[in-house]
Biotite code that builds the C-alpha atoms (Angstrom):
import biotite.structure as struc

atoms = struc.array([
    struc.Atom([-17.096, -67.939, 48.549], chain_id="A", res_id=1, res_name="MET", atom_name="CA", element="C"),
    struc.Atom([-20.568, -66.920, 49.669], chain_id="A", res_id=2, res_name="ASN", atom_name="CA", element="C"),
    struc.Atom([-22.323, -69.686, 51.636], chain_id="A", res_id=3, res_name="HIS", atom_name="CA", element="C"),
    struc.Atom([-25.860, -68.460, 50.864], chain_id="A", res_id=4, res_name="SER", atom_name="CA", element="C"),
    struc.Atom([-28.023, -69.917, 48.116], chain_id="A", res_id=5, res_name="TRP", atom_name="CA", element="C"),
    struc.Atom([-28.572, -68.568, 44.615], chain_id="A", res_id=6, res_name="ALA", atom_name="CA", element="C"),
    struc.Atom([-31.497, -69.666, 42.453], chain_id="A", res_id=7, res_name="ALA", atom_name="CA", element="C"),
    struc.Atom([-30.881, -70.609, 38.829], chain_id="A", res_id=8, res_name="LEU", atom_name="CA", element="C"),
    struc.Atom([-34.108, -70.947, 36.855], chain_id="A", res_id=9, res_name="ILE", atom_name="CA", element="C"),
    struc.Atom([-34.320, -72.266, 33.286], chain_id="A", res_id=10, res_name="LEU", atom_name="CA", element="C"),
    struc.Atom([-36.983, -70.195, 31.543], chain_id="A", res_id=11, res_name="ALA", atom_name="CA", element="C"),
    struc.Atom([-35.807, -70.060, 27.921], chain_id="A", res_id=12, res_name="ALA", atom_name="CA", element="C"),
    struc.Atom([-38.036, -72.676, 26.278], chain_id="A", res_id=13, res_name="GLY", atom_name="CA", element="C"),
    struc.Atom([-41.155, -71.980, 24.246], chain_id="A", res_id=14, res_name="SER", atom_name="CA", element="C"),
    struc.Atom([-43.383, -74.657, 25.792], chain_id="A", res_id=15, res_name="GLY", atom_name="CA", element="C"),
    struc.Atom([-44.906, -75.688, 22.466], chain_id="A", res_id=16, res_name="THR", atom_name="CA", element="C"),
    struc.Atom([-47.278, -78.222, 24.027], chain_id="A", res_id=17, res_name="ARG", atom_name="CA", element="C"),
    struc.Atom([-49.141, -75.483, 25.879], chain_id="A", res_id=18, res_name="ILE", atom_name="CA", element="C"),
    struc.Atom([-49.530, -73.004, 23.017], chain_id="A", res_id=19, res_name="HIS", atom_name="CA", element="C"),
    struc.Atom([-53.226, -73.820, 22.739], chain_id="A", res_id=20, res_name="SER", atom_name="CA", element="C"),
    struc.Atom([-53.597, -72.005, 26.076], chain_id="A", res_id=21, res_name="LEU", atom_name="CA", element="C"),
    struc.Atom([-51.085, -69.185, 25.704], chain_id="A", res_id=22, res_name="THR", atom_name="CA", element="C"),
    struc.Atom([-48.479, -67.798, 23.343], chain_id="A", res_id=23, res_name="GLU", atom_name="CA", element="C"),
    struc.Atom([-46.680, -66.227, 26.313], chain_id="A", res_id=24, res_name="ALA", atom_name="CA", element="C"),
    struc.Atom([-43.969, -68.125, 28.216], chain_id="A", res_id=25, res_name="PRO", atom_name="CA", element="C"),
    struc.Atom([-45.806, -70.729, 30.281], chain_id="A", res_id=26, res_name="LYS", atom_name="CA", element="C"),
    struc.Atom([-44.151, -69.506, 33.486], chain_id="A", res_id=27, res_name="SER", atom_name="CA", element="C"),
    struc.Atom([-46.404, -66.446, 33.109], chain_id="A", res_id=28, res_name="LEU", atom_name="CA", element="C"),
    struc.Atom([-49.595, -68.516, 33.362], chain_id="A", res_id=29, res_name="LEU", atom_name="CA", element="C"),
    struc.Atom([-51.627, -67.581, 36.465], chain_id="A", res_id=30, res_name="PRO", atom_name="CA", element="C"),
    struc.Atom([-52.102, -69.848, 39.459], chain_id="A", res_id=31, res_name="ILE", atom_name="CA", element="C"),
    struc.Atom([-54.276, -68.378, 42.202], chain_id="A", res_id=32, res_name="GLU", atom_name="CA", element="C"),
    struc.Atom([-53.524, -64.643, 42.241], chain_id="A", res_id=33, res_name="ASN", atom_name="CA", element="C"),
    struc.Atom([-49.990, -64.801, 40.825], chain_id="A", res_id=34, res_name="GLU", atom_name="CA", element="C"),
    struc.Atom([-48.107, -66.211, 37.872], chain_id="A", res_id=35, res_name="THR", atom_name="CA", element="C"),
    struc.Atom([-46.000, -69.354, 38.134], chain_id="A", res_id=36, res_name="ILE", atom_name="CA", element="C"),
    struc.Atom([-42.878, -67.183, 37.909], chain_id="A", res_id=37, res_name="LEU", atom_name="CA", element="C"),
    struc.Atom([-44.090, -64.797, 40.606], chain_id="A", res_id=38, res_name="GLU", atom_name="CA", element="C"),
    struc.Atom([-44.812, -67.801, 42.804], chain_id="A", res_id=39, res_name="ARG", atom_name="CA", element="C"),
    struc.Atom([-41.192, -68.953, 42.410], chain_id="A", res_id=40, res_name="HIS", atom_name="CA", element="C"),
    struc.Atom([-39.915, -65.522, 43.437], chain_id="A", res_id=41, res_name="VAL", atom_name="CA", element="C"),
    struc.Atom([-42.229, -65.261, 46.435], chain_id="A", res_id=42, res_name="ARG", atom_name="CA", element="C"),
    struc.Atom([-41.169, -68.681, 47.697], chain_id="A", res_id=43, res_name="ILE", atom_name="CA", element="C"),
    struc.Atom([-37.488, -67.891, 47.139], chain_id="A", res_id=44, res_name="TRP", atom_name="CA", element="C"),
    struc.Atom([-37.882, -64.825, 49.331], chain_id="A", res_id=45, res_name="LYS", atom_name="CA", element="C"),
    struc.Atom([-39.613, -66.860, 52.039], chain_id="A", res_id=46, res_name="GLU", atom_name="CA", element="C"),
    struc.Atom([-36.793, -69.418, 51.870], chain_id="A", res_id=47, res_name="ALA", atom_name="CA", element="C"),
    struc.Atom([-34.101, -66.749, 52.244], chain_id="A", res_id=48, res_name="GLY", atom_name="CA", element="C"),
    struc.Atom([-32.798, -66.756, 48.661], chain_id="A", res_id=49, res_name="ILE", atom_name="CA", element="C"),
    struc.Atom([-31.627, -63.270, 47.683], chain_id="A", res_id=50, res_name="LYS", atom_name="CA", element="C"),
    struc.Atom([-29.922, -63.852, 44.333], chain_id="A", res_id=51, res_name="GLN", atom_name="CA", element="C"),
    struc.Atom([-31.359, -65.323, 41.140], chain_id="A", res_id=52, res_name="ALA", atom_name="CA", element="C"),
    struc.Atom([-30.008, -66.071, 37.678], chain_id="A", res_id=53, res_name="VAL", atom_name="CA", element="C"),
    struc.Atom([-32.804, -66.299, 35.103], chain_id="A", res_id=54, res_name="VAL", atom_name="CA", element="C"),
    struc.Atom([-32.015, -67.885, 31.732], chain_id="A", res_id=55, res_name="VAL", atom_name="CA", element="C"),
    struc.Atom([-34.414, -66.459, 29.147], chain_id="A", res_id=56, res_name="VAL", atom_name="CA", element="C"),
    struc.Atom([-34.984, -67.052, 25.439], chain_id="A", res_id=57, res_name="GLY", atom_name="CA", element="C"),
    struc.Atom([-38.532, -67.334, 24.092], chain_id="A", res_id=58, res_name="TYR", atom_name="CA", element="C"),
    struc.Atom([-40.282, -63.939, 24.392], chain_id="A", res_id=59, res_name="LYS", atom_name="CA", element="C"),
    struc.Atom([-37.585, -62.970, 26.882], chain_id="A", res_id=60, res_name="SER", atom_name="CA", element="C"),
    struc.Atom([-38.753, -59.382, 27.316], chain_id="A", res_id=61, res_name="GLU", atom_name="CA", element="C"),
    struc.Atom([-42.052, -60.590, 28.778], chain_id="A", res_id=62, res_name="MET", atom_name="CA", element="C"),
    struc.Atom([-40.190, -62.441, 31.543], chain_id="A", res_id=63, res_name="ILE", atom_name="CA", element="C"),
    struc.Atom([-37.775, -59.569, 32.144], chain_id="A", res_id=64, res_name="ILE", atom_name="CA", element="C"),
    struc.Atom([-40.673, -57.109, 32.419], chain_id="A", res_id=65, res_name="ASP", atom_name="CA", element="C"),
    struc.Atom([-42.597, -59.438, 34.727], chain_id="A", res_id=66, res_name="ALA", atom_name="CA", element="C"),
    struc.Atom([-39.669, -59.627, 37.157], chain_id="A", res_id=67, res_name="LEU", atom_name="CA", element="C"),
    struc.Atom([-38.847, -55.912, 37.134], chain_id="A", res_id=68, res_name="GLU", atom_name="CA", element="C"),
    struc.Atom([-41.006, -55.149, 40.225], chain_id="A", res_id=69, res_name="PRO", atom_name="CA", element="C"),
    struc.Atom([-39.058, -57.717, 42.256], chain_id="A", res_id=70, res_name="TYR", atom_name="CA", element="C"),
    struc.Atom([-35.578, -56.398, 41.621], chain_id="A", res_id=71, res_name="ARG", atom_name="CA", element="C"),
    struc.Atom([-35.613, -54.186, 44.723], chain_id="A", res_id=72, res_name="HIS", atom_name="CA", element="C"),
    struc.Atom([-35.522, -57.203, 47.066], chain_id="A", res_id=73, res_name="ASP", atom_name="CA", element="C"),
    struc.Atom([-33.929, -59.838, 44.821], chain_id="A", res_id=74, res_name="LEU", atom_name="CA", element="C"),
    struc.Atom([-30.666, -59.509, 42.929], chain_id="A", res_id=75, res_name="GLU", atom_name="CA", element="C"),
    struc.Atom([-31.603, -60.774, 39.471], chain_id="A", res_id=76, res_name="ILE", atom_name="CA", element="C"),
    struc.Atom([-29.305, -61.425, 36.538], chain_id="A", res_id=77, res_name="ARG", atom_name="CA", element="C"),
    struc.Atom([-30.752, -62.318, 33.149], chain_id="A", res_id=78, res_name="PHE", atom_name="CA", element="C"),
    struc.Atom([-28.802, -64.547, 30.768], chain_id="A", res_id=79, res_name="ILE", atom_name="CA", element="C"),
    struc.Atom([-29.988, -65.197, 27.217], chain_id="A", res_id=80, res_name="ARG", atom_name="CA", element="C"),
    struc.Atom([-30.259, -68.429, 25.293], chain_id="A", res_id=81, res_name="ASN", atom_name="CA", element="C"),
    struc.Atom([-31.694, -66.961, 22.104], chain_id="A", res_id=82, res_name="ASP", atom_name="CA", element="C"),
    struc.Atom([-31.163, -70.182, 20.138], chain_id="A", res_id=83, res_name="ASP", atom_name="CA", element="C"),
    struc.Atom([-33.176, -72.182, 22.679], chain_id="A", res_id=84, res_name="TYR", atom_name="CA", element="C"),
    struc.Atom([-34.874, -74.466, 20.129], chain_id="A", res_id=85, res_name="GLU", atom_name="CA", element="C"),
    struc.Atom([-31.556, -75.796, 18.795], chain_id="A", res_id=86, res_name="ARG", atom_name="CA", element="C"),
    struc.Atom([-29.429, -75.569, 21.922], chain_id="A", res_id=87, res_name="LEU", atom_name="CA", element="C"),
    struc.Atom([-31.959, -76.750, 24.523], chain_id="A", res_id=88, res_name="GLY", atom_name="CA", element="C"),
    struc.Atom([-32.024, -76.464, 28.289], chain_id="A", res_id=89, res_name="ASN", atom_name="CA", element="C"),
    struc.Atom([-28.650, -78.117, 28.936], chain_id="A", res_id=90, res_name="THR", atom_name="CA", element="C"),
    struc.Atom([-27.117, -75.095, 27.231], chain_id="A", res_id=91, res_name="TYR", atom_name="CA", element="C"),
    struc.Atom([-29.347, -72.843, 29.355], chain_id="A", res_id=92, res_name="SER", atom_name="CA", element="C"),
    struc.Atom([-28.024, -74.581, 32.452], chain_id="A", res_id=93, res_name="LEU", atom_name="CA", element="C"),
    struc.Atom([-24.448, -74.213, 31.227], chain_id="A", res_id=94, res_name="SER", atom_name="CA", element="C"),
    struc.Atom([-24.659, -70.460, 30.599], chain_id="A", res_id=95, res_name="VAL", atom_name="CA", element="C"),
    struc.Atom([-26.459, -69.967, 33.900], chain_id="A", res_id=96, res_name="GLY", atom_name="CA", element="C"),
    struc.Atom([-23.699, -71.783, 35.760], chain_id="A", res_id=97, res_name="LEU", atom_name="CA", element="C"),
    struc.Atom([-21.201, -69.232, 34.456], chain_id="A", res_id=98, res_name="GLN", atom_name="CA", element="C"),
    struc.Atom([-22.847, -66.657, 36.758], chain_id="A", res_id=99, res_name="GLN", atom_name="CA", element="C"),
    struc.Atom([-22.864, -68.649, 39.991], chain_id="A", res_id=100, res_name="ILE", atom_name="CA", element="C"),
    struc.Atom([-20.581, -67.671, 42.871], chain_id="A", res_id=101, res_name="ASP", atom_name="CA", element="C"),
    struc.Atom([-22.250, -69.536, 45.741], chain_id="A", res_id=102, res_name="ARG", atom_name="CA", element="C"),
    struc.Atom([-24.317, -72.612, 46.574], chain_id="A", res_id=103, res_name="ASN", atom_name="CA", element="C"),
    struc.Atom([-26.889, -73.224, 43.855], chain_id="A", res_id=104, res_name="LEU", atom_name="CA", element="C"),
    struc.Atom([-30.532, -74.273, 43.695], chain_id="A", res_id=105, res_name="VAL", atom_name="CA", element="C"),
    struc.Atom([-31.633, -75.042, 40.132], chain_id="A", res_id=106, res_name="MET", atom_name="CA", element="C"),
    struc.Atom([-35.275, -74.888, 39.041], chain_id="A", res_id=107, res_name="PHE", atom_name="CA", element="C"),
    struc.Atom([-37.225, -75.782, 35.953], chain_id="A", res_id=108, res_name="ASP", atom_name="CA", element="C"),
    struc.Atom([-39.461, -72.759, 35.370], chain_id="A", res_id=109, res_name="ALA", atom_name="CA", element="C"),
    struc.Atom([-42.656, -74.740, 34.769], chain_id="A", res_id=110, res_name="ASP", atom_name="CA", element="C"),
    struc.Atom([-42.988, -76.033, 38.344], chain_id="A", res_id=111, res_name="LEU", atom_name="CA", element="C"),
    struc.Atom([-45.664, -75.155, 40.876], chain_id="A", res_id=112, res_name="VAL", atom_name="CA", element="C"),
    struc.Atom([-44.945, -76.215, 44.460], chain_id="A", res_id=113, res_name="TYR", atom_name="CA", element="C"),
    struc.Atom([-45.694, -75.410, 48.076], chain_id="A", res_id=114, res_name="ASP", atom_name="CA", element="C"),
    struc.Atom([-43.197, -73.160, 49.829], chain_id="A", res_id=115, res_name="GLU", atom_name="CA", element="C"),
    struc.Atom([-42.600, -75.699, 52.615], chain_id="A", res_id=116, res_name="GLN", atom_name="CA", element="C"),
    struc.Atom([-41.150, -78.126, 50.063], chain_id="A", res_id=117, res_name="ILE", atom_name="CA", element="C"),
    struc.Atom([-38.327, -75.704, 49.237], chain_id="A", res_id=118, res_name="LEU", atom_name="CA", element="C"),
    struc.Atom([-37.830, -74.633, 52.840], chain_id="A", res_id=119, res_name="ILE", atom_name="CA", element="C"),
    struc.Atom([-37.415, -78.267, 53.918], chain_id="A", res_id=120, res_name="ASP", atom_name="CA", element="C"),
    struc.Atom([-35.116, -78.991, 50.966], chain_id="A", res_id=121, res_name="PHE", atom_name="CA", element="C"),
    struc.Atom([-32.769, -76.121, 51.817], chain_id="A", res_id=122, res_name="LEU", atom_name="CA", element="C"),
    struc.Atom([-32.852, -77.011, 55.518], chain_id="A", res_id=123, res_name="ALA", atom_name="CA", element="C"),
    struc.Atom([-31.425, -80.459, 54.765], chain_id="A", res_id=124, res_name="ASP", atom_name="CA", element="C"),
    struc.Atom([-27.739, -80.289, 55.681], chain_id="A", res_id=125, res_name="GLU", atom_name="CA", element="C"),
    struc.Atom([-26.654, -82.198, 52.561], chain_id="A", res_id=126, res_name="ASN", atom_name="CA", element="C"),
    struc.Atom([-25.822, -79.505, 50.006], chain_id="A", res_id=127, res_name="ARG", atom_name="CA", element="C"),
    struc.Atom([-25.757, -81.878, 47.008], chain_id="A", res_id=128, res_name="ASP", atom_name="CA", element="C"),
    struc.Atom([-29.232, -83.270, 46.517], chain_id="A", res_id=129, res_name="GLN", atom_name="CA", element="C"),
    struc.Atom([-31.986, -83.900, 43.993], chain_id="A", res_id=130, res_name="ILE", atom_name="CA", element="C"),
    struc.Atom([-35.560, -83.304, 45.078], chain_id="A", res_id=131, res_name="LEU", atom_name="CA", element="C"),
    struc.Atom([-37.645, -86.443, 44.570], chain_id="A", res_id=132, res_name="ILE", atom_name="CA", element="C"),
    struc.Atom([-41.437, -86.780, 44.624], chain_id="A", res_id=133, res_name="GLY", atom_name="CA", element="C"),
    struc.Atom([-43.860, -89.621, 44.114], chain_id="A", res_id=134, res_name="GLU", atom_name="CA", element="C"),
    struc.Atom([-43.732, -90.982, 40.579], chain_id="A", res_id=135, res_name="GLY", atom_name="CA", element="C"),
    struc.Atom([-44.718, -93.927, 38.440], chain_id="A", res_id=136, res_name="ALA", atom_name="CA", element="C"),
    struc.Atom([-42.079, -96.197, 36.970], chain_id="A", res_id=137, res_name="LEU", atom_name="CA", element="C"),
    struc.Atom([-44.284, -97.006, 33.962], chain_id="A", res_id=138, res_name="ASP", atom_name="CA", element="C"),
    struc.Atom([-44.963, -93.315, 33.168], chain_id="A", res_id=139, res_name="ASP", atom_name="CA", element="C"),
    struc.Atom([-42.804, -92.385, 30.178], chain_id="A", res_id=140, res_name="GLU", atom_name="CA", element="C"),
    struc.Atom([-43.170, -88.654, 30.954], chain_id="A", res_id=141, res_name="GLU", atom_name="CA", element="C"),
    struc.Atom([-41.969, -89.088, 34.540], chain_id="A", res_id=142, res_name="CYS", atom_name="CA", element="C"),
    struc.Atom([-38.346, -87.982, 35.081], chain_id="A", res_id=143, res_name="ALA", atom_name="CA", element="C"),
    struc.Atom([-37.420, -91.179, 36.902], chain_id="A", res_id=144, res_name="LYS", atom_name="CA", element="C"),
    struc.Atom([-34.678, -91.041, 39.538], chain_id="A", res_id=145, res_name="ALA", atom_name="CA", element="C"),
    struc.Atom([-32.675, -94.246, 39.918], chain_id="A", res_id=146, res_name="LEU", atom_name="CA", element="C"),
    struc.Atom([-30.796, -94.806, 43.180], chain_id="A", res_id=147, res_name="LEU", atom_name="CA", element="C"),
    struc.Atom([-27.849, -96.985, 44.118], chain_id="A", res_id=148, res_name="ASP", atom_name="CA", element="C"),
    struc.Atom([-27.706, -99.166, 47.232], chain_id="A", res_id=149, res_name="GLU", atom_name="CA", element="C"),
    struc.Atom([-26.520, -96.185, 49.293], chain_id="A", res_id=150, res_name="ASP", atom_name="CA", element="C"),
    struc.Atom([-29.508, -94.055, 48.265], chain_id="A", res_id=151, res_name="GLY", atom_name="CA", element="C"),
    struc.Atom([-27.486, -91.840, 45.922], chain_id="A", res_id=152, res_name="MET", atom_name="CA", element="C"),
    struc.Atom([-29.097, -90.750, 42.652], chain_id="A", res_id=153, res_name="VAL", atom_name="CA", element="C"),
    struc.Atom([-27.136, -92.306, 39.780], chain_id="A", res_id=154, res_name="ARG", atom_name="CA", element="C"),
    struc.Atom([-29.438, -91.734, 36.800], chain_id="A", res_id=155, res_name="MET", atom_name="CA", element="C"),
    struc.Atom([-32.341, -89.516, 35.770], chain_id="A", res_id=156, res_name="THR", atom_name="CA", element="C"),
    struc.Atom([-34.413, -91.065, 33.001], chain_id="A", res_id=157, res_name="ILE", atom_name="CA", element="C"),
    struc.Atom([-36.630, -88.652, 31.080], chain_id="A", res_id=158, res_name="ASP", atom_name="CA", element="C"),
    struc.Atom([-39.065, -89.249, 28.194], chain_id="A", res_id=159, res_name="LYS", atom_name="CA", element="C"),
    struc.Atom([-38.413, -93.000, 28.016], chain_id="A", res_id=160, res_name="ARG", atom_name="CA", element="C"),
    struc.Atom([-38.925, -96.169, 30.002], chain_id="A", res_id=161, res_name="HIS", atom_name="CA", element="C"),
    struc.Atom([-36.249, -97.639, 32.259], chain_id="A", res_id=162, res_name="VAL", atom_name="CA", element="C"),
    struc.Atom([-34.513, -100.677, 30.778], chain_id="A", res_id=163, res_name="THR", atom_name="CA", element="C"),
    struc.Atom([-34.369, -104.054, 32.561], chain_id="A", res_id=164, res_name="PRO", atom_name="CA", element="C"),
    struc.Atom([-30.582, -103.713, 32.846], chain_id="A", res_id=165, res_name="ASP", atom_name="CA", element="C"),
    struc.Atom([-30.947, -100.330, 34.550], chain_id="A", res_id=166, res_name="GLU", atom_name="CA", element="C"),
    struc.Atom([-33.427, -101.814, 37.021], chain_id="A", res_id=167, res_name="LEU", atom_name="CA", element="C"),
    struc.Atom([-30.994, -104.620, 37.816], chain_id="A", res_id=168, res_name="LYS", atom_name="CA", element="C"),
    struc.Atom([-28.333, -102.066, 38.645], chain_id="A", res_id=169, res_name="GLN", atom_name="CA", element="C"),
    struc.Atom([-30.473, -99.431, 40.426], chain_id="A", res_id=170, res_name="PHE", atom_name="CA", element="C"),
    struc.Atom([-33.808, -99.036, 42.205], chain_id="A", res_id=171, res_name="ARG", atom_name="CA", element="C"),
    struc.Atom([-36.551, -96.567, 41.310], chain_id="A", res_id=172, res_name="PHE", atom_name="CA", element="C"),
    struc.Atom([-36.679, -93.730, 43.826], chain_id="A", res_id=173, res_name="GLY", atom_name="CA", element="C"),
    struc.Atom([-39.474, -91.570, 42.444], chain_id="A", res_id=174, res_name="GLY", atom_name="CA", element="C"),
    struc.Atom([-39.756, -88.593, 40.124], chain_id="A", res_id=175, res_name="GLU", atom_name="CA", element="C"),
    struc.Atom([-37.019, -85.977, 39.878], chain_id="A", res_id=176, res_name="ALA", atom_name="CA", element="C"),
    struc.Atom([-39.161, -82.894, 40.427], chain_id="A", res_id=177, res_name="VAL", atom_name="CA", element="C"),
    struc.Atom([-36.891, -80.434, 38.627], chain_id="A", res_id=178, res_name="GLY", atom_name="CA", element="C"),
    struc.Atom([-35.305, -78.787, 41.678], chain_id="A", res_id=179, res_name="ILE", atom_name="CA", element="C"),
    struc.Atom([-31.680, -79.654, 42.464], chain_id="A", res_id=180, res_name="LEU", atom_name="CA", element="C"),
    struc.Atom([-29.147, -78.137, 44.832], chain_id="A", res_id=181, res_name="LYS", atom_name="CA", element="C"),
    struc.Atom([-25.377, -78.072, 44.556], chain_id="A", res_id=182, res_name="PHE", atom_name="CA", element="C"),
    struc.Atom([-22.634, -76.849, 46.825], chain_id="A", res_id=183, res_name="SER", atom_name="CA", element="C"),
    struc.Atom([-20.523, -74.178, 45.178], chain_id="A", res_id=184, res_name="TYR", atom_name="CA", element="C"),
    struc.Atom([-17.737, -76.723, 44.709], chain_id="A", res_id=185, res_name="GLU", atom_name="CA", element="C"),
    struc.Atom([-20.120, -79.136, 42.980], chain_id="A", res_id=186, res_name="SER", atom_name="CA", element="C"),
    struc.Atom([-21.586, -76.339, 40.860], chain_id="A", res_id=187, res_name="ALA", atom_name="CA", element="C"),
    struc.Atom([-18.089, -75.629, 39.557], chain_id="A", res_id=188, res_name="LEU", atom_name="CA", element="C"),
    struc.Atom([-17.655, -79.310, 38.682], chain_id="A", res_id=189, res_name="LYS", atom_name="CA", element="C"),
    struc.Atom([-21.048, -79.350, 36.945], chain_id="A", res_id=190, res_name="LEU", atom_name="CA", element="C"),
    struc.Atom([-20.068, -76.253, 34.978], chain_id="A", res_id=191, res_name="LYS", atom_name="CA", element="C"),
    struc.Atom([-16.922, -78.020, 33.780], chain_id="A", res_id=192, res_name="GLU", atom_name="CA", element="C"),
    struc.Atom([-18.865, -81.173, 32.900], chain_id="A", res_id=193, res_name="LYS", atom_name="CA", element="C"),
    struc.Atom([-21.459, -79.119, 30.993], chain_id="A", res_id=194, res_name="ALA", atom_name="CA", element="C"),
    struc.Atom([-18.728, -77.546, 28.875], chain_id="A", res_id=195, res_name="GLY", atom_name="CA", element="C"),
    struc.Atom([-17.343, -80.973, 28.027], chain_id="A", res_id=196, res_name="GLN", atom_name="CA", element="C"),
    struc.Atom([-20.822, -82.370, 27.311], chain_id="A", res_id=197, res_name="PHE", atom_name="CA", element="C"),
    struc.Atom([-21.814, -79.542, 24.974], chain_id="A", res_id=198, res_name="LEU", atom_name="CA", element="C"),
    struc.Atom([-18.538, -79.705, 23.058], chain_id="A", res_id=199, res_name="SER", atom_name="CA", element="C"),
    struc.Atom([-20.096, -82.719, 21.314], chain_id="A", res_id=200, res_name="ASP", atom_name="CA", element="C"),
    struc.Atom([-22.599, -81.313, 18.807], chain_id="A", res_id=201, res_name="GLU", atom_name="CA", element="C"),
    struc.Atom([-24.684, -84.494, 19.127], chain_id="A", res_id=202, res_name="ALA", atom_name="CA", element="C"),
    struc.Atom([-25.577, -83.355, 22.654], chain_id="A", res_id=203, res_name="HIS", atom_name="CA", element="C"),
    struc.Atom([-27.014, -79.987, 21.615], chain_id="A", res_id=204, res_name="LEU", atom_name="CA", element="C"),
    struc.Atom([-30.732, -79.825, 22.247], chain_id="A", res_id=205, res_name="GLY", atom_name="CA", element="C"),
    struc.Atom([-30.745, -82.596, 24.874], chain_id="A", res_id=206, res_name="LEU", atom_name="CA", element="C"),
    struc.Atom([-32.460, -82.002, 28.199], chain_id="A", res_id=207, res_name="ASN", atom_name="CA", element="C"),
    struc.Atom([-30.347, -81.472, 31.313], chain_id="A", res_id=208, res_name="TRP", atom_name="CA", element="C"),
    struc.Atom([-31.141, -85.004, 32.540], chain_id="A", res_id=209, res_name="GLU", atom_name="CA", element="C"),
    struc.Atom([-28.651, -86.326, 29.963], chain_id="A", res_id=210, res_name="HIS", atom_name="CA", element="C"),
    struc.Atom([-25.901, -84.082, 31.317], chain_id="A", res_id=211, res_name="LEU", atom_name="CA", element="C"),
    struc.Atom([-26.785, -85.095, 34.876], chain_id="A", res_id=212, res_name="MET", atom_name="CA", element="C"),
    struc.Atom([-26.360, -88.764, 34.035], chain_id="A", res_id=213, res_name="ASN", atom_name="CA", element="C"),
    struc.Atom([-22.728, -88.136, 33.103], chain_id="A", res_id=214, res_name="GLU", atom_name="CA", element="C"),
    struc.Atom([-22.249, -85.979, 36.194], chain_id="A", res_id=215, res_name="PHE", atom_name="CA", element="C"),
    struc.Atom([-23.910, -88.541, 38.501], chain_id="A", res_id=216, res_name="LEU", atom_name="CA", element="C"),
    struc.Atom([-21.606, -91.294, 37.245], chain_id="A", res_id=217, res_name="ALA", atom_name="CA", element="C"),
    struc.Atom([-18.730, -89.416, 38.889], chain_id="A", res_id=218, res_name="GLU", atom_name="CA", element="C"),
    struc.Atom([-20.327, -87.363, 41.692], chain_id="A", res_id=219, res_name="HIS", atom_name="CA", element="C"),
    struc.Atom([-22.661, -88.421, 44.485], chain_id="A", res_id=220, res_name="SER", atom_name="CA", element="C"),
    struc.Atom([-25.943, -86.591, 44.971], chain_id="A", res_id=221, res_name="MET", atom_name="CA", element="C"),
    struc.Atom([-28.423, -87.689, 47.602], chain_id="A", res_id=222, res_name="ALA", atom_name="CA", element="C"),
    struc.Atom([-32.175, -88.003, 47.120], chain_id="A", res_id=223, res_name="ALA", atom_name="CA", element="C"),
    struc.Atom([-34.336, -85.688, 49.219], chain_id="A", res_id=224, res_name="HIS", atom_name="CA", element="C"),
    struc.Atom([-37.819, -87.219, 49.245], chain_id="A", res_id=225, res_name="LYS", atom_name="CA", element="C"),
    struc.Atom([-40.771, -84.860, 49.607], chain_id="A", res_id=226, res_name="ILE", atom_name="CA", element="C"),
    struc.Atom([-42.596, -85.782, 52.801], chain_id="A", res_id=227, res_name="GLN", atom_name="CA", element="C"),
    struc.Atom([-45.571, -83.476, 52.432], chain_id="A", res_id=228, res_name="GLU", atom_name="CA", element="C"),
    struc.Atom([-46.777, -80.741, 50.130], chain_id="A", res_id=229, res_name="GLY", atom_name="CA", element="C"),
    struc.Atom([-48.136, -80.265, 46.629], chain_id="A", res_id=230, res_name="ARG", atom_name="CA", element="C"),
    struc.Atom([-46.146, -79.963, 43.443], chain_id="A", res_id=231, res_name="TRP", atom_name="CA", element="C"),
    struc.Atom([-46.680, -80.352, 39.708], chain_id="A", res_id=232, res_name="ILE", atom_name="CA", element="C"),
    struc.Atom([-44.726, -79.800, 36.501], chain_id="A", res_id=233, res_name="GLU", atom_name="CA", element="C"),
    struc.Atom([-46.754, -78.119, 33.776], chain_id="A", res_id=234, res_name="ILE", atom_name="CA", element="C"),
    struc.Atom([-46.087, -79.482, 30.296], chain_id="A", res_id=235, res_name="ASP", atom_name="CA", element="C"),
    struc.Atom([-49.583, -79.630, 28.786], chain_id="A", res_id=236, res_name="THR", atom_name="CA", element="C"),
    struc.Atom([-52.974, -77.910, 29.070], chain_id="A", res_id=237, res_name="PRO", atom_name="CA", element="C"),
    struc.Atom([-54.137, -80.897, 31.139], chain_id="A", res_id=238, res_name="HIS", atom_name="CA", element="C"),
    struc.Atom([-51.271, -80.299, 33.604], chain_id="A", res_id=239, res_name="ASP", atom_name="CA", element="C"),
    struc.Atom([-52.220, -76.639, 33.898], chain_id="A", res_id=240, res_name="TYR", atom_name="CA", element="C"),
    struc.Atom([-55.879, -77.360, 34.594], chain_id="A", res_id=241, res_name="HIS", atom_name="CA", element="C"),
    struc.Atom([-54.815, -79.948, 37.177], chain_id="A", res_id=242, res_name="LEU", atom_name="CA", element="C"),
    struc.Atom([-52.472, -77.396, 38.784], chain_id="A", res_id=243, res_name="ALA", atom_name="CA", element="C"),
    struc.Atom([-55.302, -74.910, 39.107], chain_id="A", res_id=244, res_name="ARG", atom_name="CA", element="C"),
    struc.Atom([-57.478, -77.505, 40.809], chain_id="A", res_id=245, res_name="ARG", atom_name="CA", element="C"),
    struc.Atom([-54.635, -78.450, 43.129], chain_id="A", res_id=246, res_name="MET", atom_name="CA", element="C"),
    struc.Atom([-53.693, -74.933, 44.202], chain_id="A", res_id=247, res_name="PHE", atom_name="CA", element="C"),
    struc.Atom([-56.909, -72.925, 43.886], chain_id="A", res_id=248, res_name="GLU", atom_name="CA", element="C"),
    struc.Atom([-59.297, -75.106, 45.862], chain_id="A", res_id=249, res_name="GLU", atom_name="CA", element="C"),
])
């Protein structure tokens, strides 16, 4: 088993909420003098990542073409989720996991972040961790990370509020940024759990947070809290304009 890190980035979705700005995949939106996707690749290189699995779907050829210039210094494998609207990003994660042969860092494609955030995350000796940033418990959009008394992440709550029962059982740790790392052994277990999860047709189309909740019930993953640095997930035109103000000033 190779002890280096591979990046797995989920870039299959169409990003319907941002179509008023672009019909292209939103990871191709520019920030400063590079696209969001190019920024990922540059930071991966700075962090020592030399292998990437890119799950594509919506307008996949645009992403493949955009990454072509980087294939001389990054081993890139493209995996397709052509039925991304029905199958969702849990399926994208599952097919991406089939390609992993080393420790894994998973990324949502619509993230913009400072390179030091990833460098610090990978430098943490714990190989099974979820990156956590500041977040608001009352923000329905926030992917809320709930921690047990030992500081392990036990639930990720996305697109809904946390229930009173959940808050009795766990404490709010912040927002799950959308970057997670797994040892190779844990990646294999997640791959198995994803296969089981997707065998139920009712789970098709659900976001990966739902899969992670089943995984976290059985496997411990620590929270790595961002100490300094900027980051933002881009879902809407407002998010994009905020990202430009954050990173271009």
